C-alpha positions as CSV (number, residue, x, y, z in Angstrom):
1,M,74.0,67.1,89.3
2,S,73.0,66.2,85.4
3,G,70.6,68.7,83.6
4,F,68.9,67.5,80.2
5,I,67.9,70.1,77.4
6,F,64.5,69.2,76.1
7,L,63.5,70.9,72.9
8,T,60.4,70.6,71.6
9,F,59.3,71.7,67.6
10,S,56.4,72.2,66.1
11,P,55.3,69.5,63.1
12,A,54.8,72.5,60.5
13,V,58.7,73.2,61.0
14,F,59.6,69.9,59.6
15,S,56.6,69.9,56.8
16,Q,57.7,73.6,55.2
17,K,59.0,71.2,52.3
18,V,60.3,72.8,48.2
19,Y,57.8,72.0,45.9
20,T,57.0,73.3,42.5
21,P,53.2,74.0,42.3
22,P,51.0,71.5,40.4
23,K,50.0,72.9,36.6
24,N,46.8,74.9,36.9
25,S,46.6,74.6,41.0
26,K,45.4,77.3,43.0
27,T,49.1,78.3,44.4
28,E,50.2,78.4,41.0
29,K,47.7,80.5,39.5
30,E,47.9,83.3,42.6
31,I,51.5,83.4,42.0
32,I,51.9,84.2,38.3
33,S,48.4,86.3,38.5
34,A,50.6,88.4,40.8
35,L,53.4,88.4,39.2
36,K,51.7,89.3,35.9
37,A,50.1,92.2,37.5
38,K,53.5,93.6,38.9
39,I,55.0,93.3,35.1
40,D,51.9,94.7,33.7
41,A,51.9,97.7,35.8
42,D,55.6,98.4,35.4
43,G,54.7,98.6,31.6
44,V,56.5,96.0,30.1
45,K,54.4,94.4,27.6
46,K,51.3,92.2,29.0
47,A,52.8,88.5,29.1
48,V,52.1,84.9,29.2
49,I,54.3,83.9,31.9
50,N,55.7,79.9,31.4
51,P,57.3,78.9,34.2
52,A,60.5,77.0,33.5
53,F,61.9,76.5,37.0
54,F,59.3,76.8,40.0
55,K,60.0,76.4,43.6
56,V,57.4,77.6,46.8
57,K,58.8,76.7,49.7
58,S,56.6,78.2,52.9
59,N,55.1,81.8,52.4
60,W,58.1,82.1,49.5
61,A,58.2,81.8,46.0
62,Y,60.4,81.9,43.0
63,L,60.6,81.3,39.2
64,R,62.0,82.0,36.5
65,G,60.6,81.6,33.1
66,L,59.9,82.6,30.0
67,P,57.1,85.4,29.3
68,K,55.3,85.8,26.1
69,V,53.4,88.5,24.8
70,N,50.0,88.3,23.3
71,A,49.3,86.4,20.2
72,T,47.8,89.9,19.0
73,E,51.2,91.6,19.6
74,E,54.4,91.1,18.2
75,E,55.7,87.9,19.9
76,Y,58.8,88.5,21.8
77,Y,61.0,85.8,24.2
78,Y,62.6,87.1,26.9
79,N,63.9,86.0,30.6
80,V,61.7,86.6,34.1
81,K,63.2,85.6,37.1
82,A,61.0,86.3,40.2
83,L,60.7,86.7,44.2
84,L,57.6,86.4,45.5
85,K,56.0,86.0,49.3
86,K,52.8,85.3,50.6
87,S,51.7,87.8,53.4
88,G,48.1,86.9,54.7
89,D,46.6,85.7,51.7
90,K,48.0,87.6,49.3
91,W,51.1,87.1,46.9
92,E,53.8,89.9,46.7
93,V,56.2,90.4,44.2
94,I,59.2,91.3,46.6
95,K,61.6,91.5,43.6
96,Y,61.5,90.6,39.6
97,L,64.0,91.1,36.8
98,V,63.2,91.1,33.0
99,G,66.0,90.4,30.2
100,S,68.6,89.8,32.8
101,D,71.4,87.7,32.9
102,D,72.0,84.3,34.8
103,F,73.6,85.7,37.7
104,A,71.4,89.1,38.7
105,D,69.1,86.6,41.1
106,M,72.1,84.7,42.9
107,N,72.1,86.5,46.1
108,W,68.3,87.2,46.6
109,W,68.5,84.3,49.5
110,K,70.6,86.6,51.0
111,E,69.4,90.1,50.3
112,F,65.9,89.2,51.1
113,N,66.1,86.4,53.9
114,A,64.0,83.8,51.7
115,P,65.4,80.0,51.8
116,K,67.8,79.1,49.9
117,A,66.3,76.0,49.0
118,I,63.9,77.4,46.6
119,F,66.9,79.1,44.1
120,P,68.4,76.9,41.5
């Protein structure tokens, strides 16, 4: 007797593509707003986040950017790297670094079980 195994997959499994949120989209605004709120709450100078690398897959987002303090303060540029996860309808900052080196986020995908495809 020969046996067959049939596997079925939901189309959602295959439709979870990696993408960069369009400029000024709802997704971009929600993610950047969540990151700004966390950075501000931690006492880092208020910043405007300008993503240089920004990827989303399913409920995960990763971005690298150059924050810039508001025009009313002395201008100061520094790197920011952030990993966020959407829970329900809210994006939460899982981890972020300000002013870190290029390799500090290298293993976040392993550490937080995030999709590797969203990282550079």
